[in-house]
KOLGU-4560 file (N, C-alpha, C; in nm, 3 decimals, padded with zeros to 5 digits):
<recs>
<n_xx: -01.536 n_yy: 00.849 n_zz: -02.185 ca_xx: -01.467 ca_yy: 00.825 ca_zz: -02.064 c_xx: -01.500 c_yy: 00.934 c_zz: -01.959 mol: A seq: 1 type: MET>
<n_xx: -01.546 n_yy: 01.052 n_zz: -02.002 ca_xx: -01.569 ca_yy: 01.158 ca_zz: -01.910 c_xx: -01.713 c_yy: 01.165 c_zz: -01.862 mol: A seq: 2 type: ASN>
<n_xx: -01.789 n_yy: 01.058 n_zz: -01.884 ca_xx: -01.923 ca_yy: 01.053 ca_zz: -01.836 c_xx: -01.925 c_yy: 01.048 c_zz: -01.685 mol: A seq: 3 type: GLU>
<n_xx: -02.028 n_yy: 01.105 n_zz: -01.627 ca_xx: -02.041 ca_yy: 01.100 ca_zz: -01.484 c_xx: -02.084 c_yy: 00.957 c_zz: -01.447 mol: A seq: 4 type: GLN>
<n_xx: -02.007 n_yy: 00.891 n_zz: -01.369 ca_xx: -02.041 ca_yy: 00.755 ca_zz: -01.328 c_xx: -02.072 c_yy: 00.749 c_zz: -01.180 mol: A seq: 5 type: LEU>
<n_xx: -02.168 n_yy: 00.669 n_zz: -01.143 ca_xx: -02.199 ca_yy: 00.651 ca_zz: -01.003 c_xx: -02.174 c_yy: 00.509 c_zz: -00.968 mol: A seq: 6 type: THR>
<n_xx: -02.110 n_yy: 00.486 n_zz: -00.854 ca_xx: -02.074 ca_yy: 00.354 ca_zz: -00.809 c_xx: -02.178 c_yy: 00.304 c_zz: -00.710 mol: A seq: 7 type: LEU>
<n_xx: -02.254 n_yy: 00.208 n_zz: -00.752 ca_xx: -02.354 ca_yy: 00.149 ca_zz: -00.663 c_xx: -02.285 c_yy: 00.045 c_zz: -00.576 mol: A seq: 8 type: SER>
<n_xx: -02.333 n_yy: 00.029 n_zz: -00.456 ca_xx: -02.273 ca_yy: -00.075 ca_zz: -00.372 c_xx: -02.296 c_yy: -00.211 c_zz: -00.433 mol: A seq: 9 type: PRO>
<n_xx: -02.195 n_yy: -00.294 n_zz: -00.427 ca_xx: -02.206 ca_yy: -00.430 ca_zz: -00.477 c_xx: -02.211 c_yy: -00.523 c_zz: -00.355 mol: A seq: 10 type: VAL>
<n_xx: -02.308 n_yy: -00.613 n_zz: -00.354 ca_xx: -02.327 ca_yy: -00.702 ca_zz: -00.243 c_xx: -02.283 c_yy: -00.842 c_zz: -00.280 mol: A seq: 11 type: HIS>
<n_xx: -02.253 n_yy: -00.918 n_zz: -00.181 ca_xx: -02.205 ca_yy: -01.055 ca_zz: -00.198 c_xx: -02.296 c_yy: -01.141 c_zz: -00.285 mol: A seq: 12 type: ARG>
<n_xx: -02.424 n_yy: -01.116 n_zz: -00.280 ca_xx: -02.521 ca_yy: -01.200 ca_zz: -00.352 c_xx: -02.558 c_yy: -01.140 c_zz: -00.488 mol: A seq: 13 type: HIS>
<n_xx: -02.499 n_yy: -01.026 n_zz: -00.527 ca_xx: -02.530 ca_yy: -00.968 ca_zz: -00.658 c_xx: -02.477 c_yy: -01.057 c_zz: -00.769 mol: A seq: 14 type: ASP>
<n_xx: -02.542 n_yy: -01.050 n_zz: -00.886 ca_xx: -02.491 ca_yy: -01.131 ca_zz: -00.997 c_xx: -02.350 c_yy: -01.088 c_zz: -01.037 mol: A seq: 15 type: PRO>
<n_xx: -02.277 n_yy: -01.179 n_zz: -01.101 ca_xx: -02.138 ca_yy: -01.154 ca_zz: -01.142 c_xx: -02.132 c_yy: -01.030 c_zz: -01.232 mol: A seq: 16 type: ALA>
<n_xx: -02.229 n_yy: -01.006 n_zz: -01.312 ca_xx: -02.229 ca_yy: -00.891 ca_zz: -01.403 c_xx: -02.223 c_yy: -00.758 c_zz: -01.323 mol: A seq: 17 type: GLU>
<n_xx: -02.291 n_yy: -00.754 n_zz: -01.211 ca_xx: -02.289 ca_yy: -00.636 ca_zz: -01.127 c_xx: -02.151 c_yy: -00.613 c_zz: -01.066 mol: A seq: 18 type: SER>
<n_xx: -02.089 n_yy: -00.719 n_zz: -01.022 ca_xx: -01.955 ca_yy: -00.710 ca_zz: -00.967 c_xx: -01.859 c_yy: -00.661 c_zz: -01.072 mol: A seq: 19 type: VAL>
<n_xx: -01.864 n_yy: -00.721 n_zz: -01.192 ca_xx: -01.777 ca_yy: -00.677 ca_zz: -01.301 c_xx: -01.799 c_yy: -00.532 c_zz: -01.343 mol: A seq: 20 type: LEU>
<n_xx: -01.924 n_yy: -00.489 n_zz: -01.343 ca_xx: -01.957 ca_yy: -00.352 ca_zz: -01.376 c_xx: -01.896 c_yy: -00.255 c_zz: -01.272 mol: A seq: 21 type: ALA>
<n_xx: -01.903 n_yy: -00.289 n_zz: -01.147 ca_xx: -01.850 ca_yy: -00.204 ca_zz: -01.042 c_xx: -01.697 c_yy: -00.195 c_zz: -01.053 mol: A seq: 22 type: ALA>
<n_xx: -01.636 n_yy: -00.308 n_zz: -01.085 ca_xx: -01.490 ca_yy: -00.306 ca_zz: -01.104 c_xx: -01.450 c_yy: -00.215 c_zz: -01.223 mol: A seq: 23 type: ARG>
<n_xx: -01.529 n_yy: -00.223 n_zz: -01.330 ca_xx: -01.500 ca_yy: -00.142 ca_zz: -01.448 c_xx: -01.512 c_yy: 00.007 c_zz: -01.416 mol: A seq: 24 type: LYS>
<n_xx: -01.613 n_yy: 00.045 n_zz: -01.337 ca_xx: -01.629 ca_yy: 00.185 ca_zz: -01.298 c_xx: -01.509 c_yy: 00.227 c_zz: -01.214 mol: A seq: 25 type: VAL>
<n_xx: -01.468 n_yy: 00.148 n_zz: -01.119 ca_xx: -01.352 ca_yy: 00.180 ca_zz: -01.034 c_xx: -01.228 c_yy: 00.198 c_zz: -01.119 mol: A seq: 26 type: ARG>
<n_xx: -01.206 n_yy: 00.108 n_zz: -01.217 ca_xx: -01.090 ca_yy: 00.116 ca_zz: -01.304 c_xx: -01.095 c_yy: 00.243 c_zz: -01.389 mol: A seq: 27 type: ALA>
<n_xx: -01.213 n_yy: 00.282 n_zz: -01.434 ca_xx: -01.226 ca_yy: 00.401 ca_zz: -01.516 c_xx: -01.195 c_yy: 00.525 c_zz: -01.429 mol: A seq: 28 type: THR>
<n_xx: -01.241 n_yy: 00.529 n_zz: -01.310 ca_xx: -01.210 ca_yy: 00.639 ca_zz: -01.220 c_xx: -01.063 c_yy: 00.647 c_zz: -01.188 mol: A seq: 29 type: ARG>
<n_xx: -00.998 n_yy: 00.535 n_zz: -01.169 ca_xx: -00.853 ca_yy: 00.534 ca_zz: -01.145 c_xx: -00.777 c_yy: 00.585 c_zz: -01.266 mol: A seq: 30 type: GLN>
<n_xx: -00.822 n_yy: 00.543 n_zz: -01.387 ca_xx: -00.760 ca_yy: 00.591 ca_zz: -01.510 c_xx: -00.774 c_yy: 00.743 c_zz: -01.523 mol: A seq: 31 type: LEU>
<n_xx: -00.891 n_yy: 00.794 n_zz: -01.492 ca_xx: -00.911 ca_yy: 00.937 ca_zz: -01.496 c_xx: -00.822 c_yy: 01.009 c_zz: -01.395 mol: A seq: 32 type: GLU>
<n_xx: -00.804 n_yy: 00.954 n_zz: -01.277 ca_xx: -00.713 ca_yy: 01.013 ca_zz: -01.174 c_xx: -00.569 c_yy: 01.016 c_zz: -01.227 mol: A seq: 33 type: ARG>
<n_xx: -00.526 n_yy: 00.909 n_zz: -01.291 ca_xx: -00.390 ca_yy: 00.904 ca_zz: -01.346 c_xx: -00.372 c_yy: 01.014 c_zz: -01.452 mol: A seq: 34 type: VAL>
<n_xx: -00.470 n_yy: 01.027 n_zz: -01.541 ca_xx: -00.463 ca_yy: 01.130 ca_zz: -01.644 c_xx: -00.459 c_yy: 01.272 c_zz: -01.582 mol: A seq: 35 type: LEU>
<n_xx: -00.542 n_yy: 01.294 n_zz: -01.481 ca_xx: -00.541 ca_yy: 01.423 ca_zz: -01.417 c_xx: -00.413 c_yy: 01.453 c_zz: -01.342 mol: A seq: 36 type: LEU>
<n_xx: -00.353 n_yy: 01.355 n_zz: -01.277 ca_xx: -00.226 ca_yy: 01.371 ca_zz: -01.207 c_xx: -00.114 c_yy: 01.411 c_zz: -01.307 mol: A seq: 37 type: CYS>
<n_xx: -00.112 n_yy: 01.341 n_zz: -01.418 ca_xx: -00.011 ca_yy: 01.375 ca_zz: -01.521 c_xx: -00.036 c_yy: 01.515 c_zz: -01.579 mol: A seq: 38 type: LEU>
<n_xx: -00.160 n_yy: 01.550 n_zz: -01.595 ca_xx: -00.200 ca_yy: 01.681 ca_zz: -01.647 c_xx: -00.158 c_yy: 01.791 c_zz: -01.548 mol: A seq: 39 type: TYR>
<n_xx: -00.172 n_yy: 01.770 n_zz: -01.420 ca_xx: -00.142 ca_yy: 01.869 ca_zz: -01.322 c_xx: 00.006 c_yy: 01.876 c_zz: -01.284 mol: A seq: 40 type: GLN>
<n_xx: 00.084 n_yy: 01.777 n_zz: -01.325 ca_xx: 00.227 ca_yy: 01.774 ca_zz: -01.294 c_xx: 00.305 c_yy: 01.866 c_zz: -01.391 mol: A seq: 41 type: SER>
<n_xx: 00.409 n_yy: 01.925 n_zz: -01.337 ca_xx: 00.492 ca_yy: 02.012 ca_zz: -01.420 c_xx: 00.607 c_yy: 01.935 c_zz: -01.486 mol: A seq: 42 type: ASP>
<n_xx: 00.608 n_yy: 01.802 n_zz: -01.472 ca_xx: 00.715 ca_yy: 01.719 ca_zz: -01.530 c_xx: 00.661 c_yy: 01.577 c_zz: -01.546 mol: A seq: 43 type: ARG>
<n_xx: 00.729 n_yy: 01.496 n_zz: -01.627 ca_xx: 00.693 ca_yy: 01.352 ca_zz: -01.638 c_xx: 00.709 c_yy: 01.281 c_zz: -01.503 mol: A seq: 44 type: PRO>
<n_xx: 00.629 n_yy: 01.181 n_zz: -01.480 ca_xx: 00.629 ca_yy: 01.109 ca_zz: -01.353 c_xx: 00.661 c_yy: 00.961 c_zz: -01.368 mol: A seq: 45 type: LEU>
<n_xx: 00.723 n_yy: 00.906 n_zz: -01.267 ca_xx: 00.745 ca_yy: 00.759 ca_zz: -01.258 c_xx: 00.614 c_yy: 00.698 c_zz: -01.207 mol: A seq: 46 type: THR>
<n_xx: 00.600 n_yy: 00.568 n_zz: -01.213 ca_xx: 00.482 ca_yy: 00.501 ca_zz: -01.158 c_xx: 00.474 c_yy: 00.524 c_zz: -01.006 mol: A seq: 47 type: ASP>
<n_xx: 00.588 n_yy: 00.523 n_zz: -00.939 ca_xx: 00.585 ca_yy: 00.550 ca_zz: -00.795 c_xx: 00.532 c_yy: 00.688 c_zz: -00.765 mol: A seq: 48 type: ASP>
<n_xx: 00.578 n_yy: 00.788 n_zz: -00.834 ca_xx: 00.533 ca_yy: 00.927 ca_zz: -00.817 c_xx: 00.386 c_yy: 00.940 c_zz: -00.857 mol: A seq: 49 type: GLU>
<n_xx: 00.347 n_yy: 00.872 n_zz: -00.962 ca_xx: 00.210 ca_yy: 00.875 ca_zz: -01.007 c_xx: 00.118 c_yy: 00.817 c_zz: -00.898 mol: A seq: 50 type: LEU>
<n_xx: 00.154 n_yy: 00.704 n_zz: -00.845 ca_xx: 00.073 ca_yy: 00.647 ca_zz: -00.735 c_xx: 00.063 c_yy: 00.739 c_zz: -00.616 mol: A seq: 51 type: GLY>
<n_xx: 00.175 n_yy: 00.798 n_zz: -00.578 ca_xx: 00.176 ca_yy: 00.888 ca_zz: -00.462 c_xx: 00.087 c_yy: 01.010 c_zz: -00.486 mol: A seq: 52 type: GLU>
<n_xx: 00.102 n_yy: 01.071 n_zz: -00.602 ca_xx: 00.021 ca_yy: 01.190 ca_zz: -00.630 c_xx: -00.126 c_yy: 01.163 c_zz: -00.655 mol: A seq: 53 type: GLN>
<n_xx: -00.157 n_yy: 01.042 n_zz: -00.703 ca_xx: -00.295 ca_yy: 01.005 ca_zz: -00.729 c_xx: -00.364 c_yy: 00.940 c_zz: -00.612 mol: A seq: 54 type: CYS>
<n_xx: -00.288 n_yy: 00.906 n_zz: -00.507 ca_xx: -00.347 ca_yy: 00.834 ca_zz: -00.397 c_xx: -00.374 c_yy: 00.688 c_zz: -00.425 mol: A seq: 55 type: GLY>
<n_xx: -00.293 n_yy: 00.630 n_zz: -00.516 ca_xx: -00.309 ca_yy: 00.491 ca_zz: -00.553 c_xx: -00.183 c_yy: 00.414 c_zz: -00.517 mol: A seq: 56 type: LEU>
<n_xx: -00.194 n_yy: 00.283 n_zz: -00.504 ca_xx: -00.074 ca_yy: 00.200 ca_zz: -00.491 c_xx: 00.004 c_yy: 00.211 c_zz: -00.622 mol: A seq: 57 type: LEU>
<n_xx: 00.135 n_yy: 00.196 n_zz: -00.615 ca_xx: 00.219 ca_yy: 00.204 ca_zz: -00.729 c_xx: 00.174 c_yy: 00.106 c_zz: -00.836 mol: A seq: 58 type: ARG>
<n_xx: 00.141 n_yy: -00.014 n_zz: -00.794 ca_xx: 00.095 ca_yy: -00.115 ca_zz: -00.890 c_xx: -00.034 c_yy: -00.074 c_zz: -00.961 mol: A seq: 59 type: HIS>
<n_xx: -00.129 n_yy: -00.021 n_zz: -00.885 ca_xx: -00.255 ca_yy: 00.026 ca_zz: -00.945 c_xx: -00.231 c_yy: 00.140 c_zz: -01.041 mol: A seq: 60 type: SER>
<n_xx: -00.147 n_yy: 00.233 n_zz: -01.000 ca_xx: -00.115 ca_yy: 00.348 ca_zz: -01.087 c_xx: -00.044 c_yy: 00.300 c_zz: -01.214 mol: A seq: 61 type: ALA>
<n_xx: 00.047 n_yy: 00.205 n_zz: -01.200 ca_xx: 00.116 ca_yy: 00.151 ca_zz: -01.318 c_xx: 00.025 c_yy: 00.075 c_zz: -01.408 mol: A seq: 62 type: GLY>
<n_xx: -00.070 n_yy: 00.002 n_zz: -01.352 ca_xx: -00.164 ca_yy: -00.070 ca_zz: -01.435 c_xx: -00.250 c_yy: 00.027 c_zz: -01.517 mol: A seq: 63 type: THR>
<n_xx: -00.304 n_yy: 00.130 n_zz: -01.452 ca_xx: -00.387 ca_yy: 00.229 ca_zz: -01.521 c_xx: -00.306 c_yy: 00.310 c_zz: -01.621 mol: A seq: 64 type: ARG>
<n_xx: -00.180 n_yy: 00.338 n_zz: -01.588 ca_xx: -00.089 ca_yy: 00.406 ca_zz: -01.682 c_xx: -00.068 c_yy: 00.320 c_zz: -01.805 mol: A seq: 65 type: ARG>
<n_xx: -00.054 n_yy: 00.191 n_zz: -01.786 ca_xx: -00.034 ca_yy: 00.095 ca_zz: -01.896 c_xx: -00.156 c_yy: 00.094 c_zz: -01.987 mol: A seq: 66 type: GLY>
<n_xx: -00.277 n_yy: 00.099 n_zz: -01.929 ca_xx: -00.396 ca_yy: 00.106 ca_zz: -02.009 c_xx: -00.396 c_yy: 00.237 c_zz: -02.091 mol: A seq: 67 type: VAL>
<n_xx: -00.355 n_yy: 00.347 n_zz: -02.027 ca_xx: -00.352 ca_yy: 00.476 ca_zz: -02.097 c_xx: -00.250 c_yy: 00.472 c_zz: -02.211 mol: A seq: 68 type: ALA>
<n_xx: -00.139 n_yy: 00.403 n_zz: -02.192 ca_xx: -00.039 ca_yy: 00.390 ca_zz: -02.298 c_xx: -00.100 c_yy: 00.318 c_zz: -02.417 mol: A seq: 69 type: VAL>
<n_xx: -00.170 n_yy: 00.206 n_zz: -02.389 ca_xx: -00.231 ca_yy: 00.129 ca_zz: -02.496 c_xx: -00.340 c_yy: 00.207 c_zz: -02.568 mol: A seq: 70 type: ARG>
<n_xx: -00.403 n_yy: 00.300 n_zz: -02.498 ca_xx: -00.507 ca_yy: 00.383 ca_zz: -02.558 c_xx: -00.451 c_yy: 00.502 c_zz: -02.632 mol: A seq: 71 type: MET>
<n_xx: -00.314 n_yy: 00.522 n_zz: -02.624 ca_xx: -00.250 ca_yy: 00.633 ca_zz: -02.693 c_xx: -00.265 c_yy: 00.764 c_zz: -02.618 mol: A seq: 72 type: GLY>
<n_xx: -00.290 n_yy: 00.759 n_zz: -02.486 ca_xx: -00.307 ca_yy: 00.880 ca_zz: -02.408 c_xx: -00.181 c_yy: 00.920 c_zz: -02.329 mol: A seq: 73 type: LEU>
<n_xx: -00.093 n_yy: 00.823 n_zz: -02.308 ca_xx: 00.030 ca_yy: 00.843 ca_zz: -02.231 c_xx: 00.146 c_yy: 00.783 c_zz: -02.312 mol: A seq: 74 type: VAL>
<n_xx: 00.265 n_yy: 00.845 n_zz: -02.299 ca_xx: 00.383 ca_yy: 00.793 ca_zz: -02.367 c_xx: 00.503 c_yy: 00.804 c_zz: -02.276 mol: A seq: 75 type: GLU>
<n_xx: 00.603 n_yy: 00.723 n_zz: -02.302 ca_xx: 00.725 ca_yy: 00.728 ca_zz: -02.225 c_xx: 00.797 c_yy: 00.859 c_zz: -02.255 mol: A seq: 76 type: ARG>
<n_xx: 00.846 n_yy: 00.923 n_zz: -02.149 ca_xx: 00.910 ca_yy: 01.052 ca_zz: -02.161 c_xx: 01.062 c_yy: 01.043 c_zz: -02.140 mol: A seq: 77 type: ALA>
<n_xx: 01.106 n_yy: 00.946 n_zz: -02.065 ca_xx: 01.251 ca_yy: 00.937 ca_zz: -02.035 c_xx: 01.271 c_yy: 00.839 c_zz: -01.923 mol: A seq: 78 type: GLY>
<n_xx: 01.378 n_yy: 00.868 n_zz: -01.846 ca_xx: 01.415 ca_yy: 00.778 ca_zz: -01.737 c_xx: 01.422 c_yy: 00.857 c_zz: -01.607 mol: A seq: 79 type: THR>
<n_xx: 01.370 n_yy: 00.798 n_zz: -01.500 ca_xx: 01.376 ca_yy: 00.853 ca_zz: -01.371 c_xx: 01.439 c_yy: 00.754 c_zz: -01.273 mol: A seq: 80 type: GLY>
<n_xx: 01.416 n_yy: 00.773 n_zz: -01.145 ca_xx: 01.475 ca_yy: 00.686 ca_zz: -01.043 c_xx: 01.368 c_yy: 00.646 c_zz: -00.944 mol: A seq: 81 type: VAL>
<n_xx: 01.367 n_yy: 00.516 n_zz: -00.908 ca_xx: 01.272 ca_yy: 00.466 ca_zz: -00.805 c_xx: 01.317 c_yy: 00.515 c_zz: -00.668 mol: A seq: 82 type: THR>
<n_xx: 01.230 n_yy: 00.500 n_zz: -00.567 ca_xx: 01.276 ca_yy: 00.534 ca_zz: -00.431 c_xx: 01.398 c_yy: 00.454 c_zz: -00.383 mol: A seq: 83 type: PRO>
<n_xx: 01.418 n_yy: 00.340 n_zz: -00.442 ca_xx: 01.537 ca_yy: 00.258 ca_zz: -00.406 c_xx: 01.660 c_yy: 00.293 c_zz: -00.488 mol: A seq: 84 type: ARG>
<n_xx: 01.647 n_yy: 00.393 n_zz: -00.579 ca_xx: 01.760 ca_yy: 00.436 ca_zz: -00.659 c_xx: 01.779 c_yy: 00.364 c_zz: -00.791 mol: A seq: 85 type: GLY>
<n_xx: 01.685 n_yy: 00.281 n_zz: -00.829 ca_xx: 01.694 ca_yy: 00.209 ca_zz: -00.955 c_xx: 01.636 c_yy: 00.292 c_zz: -01.071 mol: A seq: 86 type: ASN>
<n_xx: 01.691 n_yy: 00.278 n_zz: -01.191 ca_xx: 01.636 ca_yy: 00.351 ca_zz: -01.305 c_xx: 01.496 c_yy: 00.298 c_zz: -01.340 mol: A seq: 87 type: PRO>
<n_xx: 01.409 n_yy: 00.387 n_zz: -01.384 ca_xx: 01.275 ca_yy: 00.348 ca_zz: -01.427 c_xx: 01.225 c_yy: 00.449 c_zz: -01.528 mol: A seq: 88 type: CYS>
<n_xx: 01.117 n_yy: 00.414 n_zz: -01.596 ca_xx: 01.060 ca_yy: 00.501 ca_zz: -01.699 c_xx: 00.982 c_yy: 00.618 c_zz: -01.634 mol: A seq: 89 type: ALA>
<n_xx: 00.977 n_yy: 00.729 n_zz: -01.705 ca_xx: 00.889 ca_yy: 00.839 ca_zz: -01.667 c_xx: 00.788 c_yy: 00.852 c_zz: -01.781 mol: A seq: 90 type: THR>
<n_xx: 00.672 n_yy: 00.908 n_zz: -01.746 ca_xx: 00.557 ca_yy: 00.911 ca_zz: -01.837 c_xx: 00.497 c_yy: 01.051 c_zz: -01.847 mol: A seq: 91 type: TRP>
<n_xx: 00.445 n_yy: 01.080 n_zz: -01.965 ca_xx: 00.375 ca_yy: 01.208 ca_zz: -01.990 c_xx: 00.254 c_yy: 01.184 c_zz: -02.080 mol: A seq: 92 type: ARG>
<n_xx: 00.168 n_yy: 01.282 n_zz: -02.084 ca_xx: 00.048 ca_yy: 01.273 ca_zz: -02.169 c_xx: 00.086 c_yy: 01.296 c_zz: -02.315 mol: A seq: 93 type: LEU>
<n_xx: 00.020 n_yy: 01.227 n_zz: -02.406 ca_xx: 00.031 ca_yy: 01.257 ca_zz: -02.547 c_xx: -00.059 c_yy: 01.377 c_zz: -02.578 mol: A seq: 94 type: THR>
<n_xx: -00.059 n_yy: 01.426 n_zz: -02.701 ca_xx: -00.148 ca_yy: 01.535 ca_zz: -02.736 c_xx: -00.296 c_yy: 01.496 c_zz: -02.713 mol: A seq: 95 type: GLU>
<n_xx: -00.331 n_yy: 01.377 n_zz: -02.754 ca_xx: -00.466 ca_yy: 01.330 ca_zz: -02.729 c_xx: -00.498 c_yy: 01.320 c_zz: -02.579 mol: A seq: 96 type: GLN>
<n_xx: -00.399 n_yy: 01.272 n_zz: -02.505 ca_xx: -00.415 ca_yy: 01.262 ca_zz: -02.358 c_xx: -00.432 c_yy: 01.397 c_zz: -02.293 mol: A seq: 97 type: GLY>
<n_xx: -00.357 n_yy: 01.497 n_zz: -02.345 ca_xx: -00.369 ca_yy: 01.636 ca_zz: -02.295 c_xx: -00.510 c_yy: 01.688 c_zz: -02.315 mol: A seq: 98 type: LEU>
<n_xx: -00.565 n_yy: 01.664 n_zz: -02.436 ca_xx: -00.698 ca_yy: 01.713 ca_zz: -02.465 c_xx: -00.804 c_yy: 01.649 c_zz: -02.371 mol: A seq: 99 type: ARG>
<n_xx: -00.791 n_yy: 01.518 n_zz: -02.351 ca_xx: -00.885 ca_yy: 01.449 ca_zz: -02.266 c_xx: -00.870 c_yy: 01.490 c_zz: -02.121 mol: A seq: 100 type: ILE>
<n_xx: -00.746 n_yy: 01.502 n_zz: -02.074 ca_xx: -00.723 ca_yy: 01.541 ca_zz: -01.934 c_xx: -00.772 c_yy: 01.684 c_zz: -01.909 mol: A seq: 101 type: ALA>
<n_xx: -00.753 n_yy: 01.772 n_zz: -02.007 ca_xx: -00.803 ca_yy: 01.908 ca_zz: -01.993 c_xx: -00.956 c_yy: 01.909 c_zz: -01.979 mol: A seq: 102 type: ALA>
<n_xx: -01.022 n_yy: 01.824 n_zz: -02.055 ca_xx: -01.168 ca_yy: 01.814 ca_zz: -02.047 c_xx: -01.209 c_yy: 01.761 c_zz: -01.911 mol: A seq: 103 type: GLU>
<n_xx: -01.137 n_yy: 01.656 n_zz: -01.863 ca_xx: -01.168 ca_yy: 01.603 ca_zz: -01.732 c_xx: -01.149 c_yy: 01.708 c_zz: -01.622 mol: A seq: 104 type: LEU>
<n_xx: -01.042 n_yy: 01.787 n_zz: -01.635 ca_xx: -01.015 ca_yy: 01.893 ca_zz: -01.535 c_xx: -01.127 c_yy: 01.997 c_zz: -01.538 mol: A seq: 105 type: ALA>
<n_xx: -01.173 n_yy: 02.034 n_zz: -01.656 ca_xx: -01.284 ca_yy: 02.131 ca_zz: -01.667 c_xx: -01.409 c_yy: 02.073 c_zz: -01.605 mol: A seq: 106 type: ARG>
<n_xx: -01.438 n_yy: 01.945 n_zz: -01.632 ca_xx: -01.557 ca_yy: 01.880 ca_zz: -01.575 c_xx: -01.551 c_yy: 01.868 c_zz: -01.425 mol: A seq: 107 type: ASP>
<n_xx: -01.431 n_yy: 01.854 n_zz: -01.370 ca_xx: -01.413 ca_yy: 01.837 ca_zz: -01.226 c_xx: -01.426 c_yy: 01.974 c_zz: -01.151 mol: A seq: 108 type: ALA>
<n_xx: -01.404 n_yy: 02.079 n_zz: -01.226 ca_xx: -01.404 ca_yy: 02.214 ca_zz: -01.161 c_xx: -01.545 c_yy: 02.264 c_zz: -01.134 mol: A seq: 109 type: ALA>
</recs>
């Protein structure tokens, strides 16, 4: 996951495989951003906070966080509050997630 990826422009007439590959690269980069945001935070984050800190829409951040949960990199930490005052889950890195995020942070430096 920490491989250096380059995003080639995808054009309207490119084969479907090229479009799918570009989407996969974008999703991988967003996942890495979510892991780094959780790594750099001093507390567990809600999906809203994660999106704000990562520069992603809440839905995109939540989708990538969900992928990270299924991969065993992120786990539920407790309960927080949405901007509207509703209760919601907070999230933190697992031990495996911490190791990977630390590696991503080192690679980014």
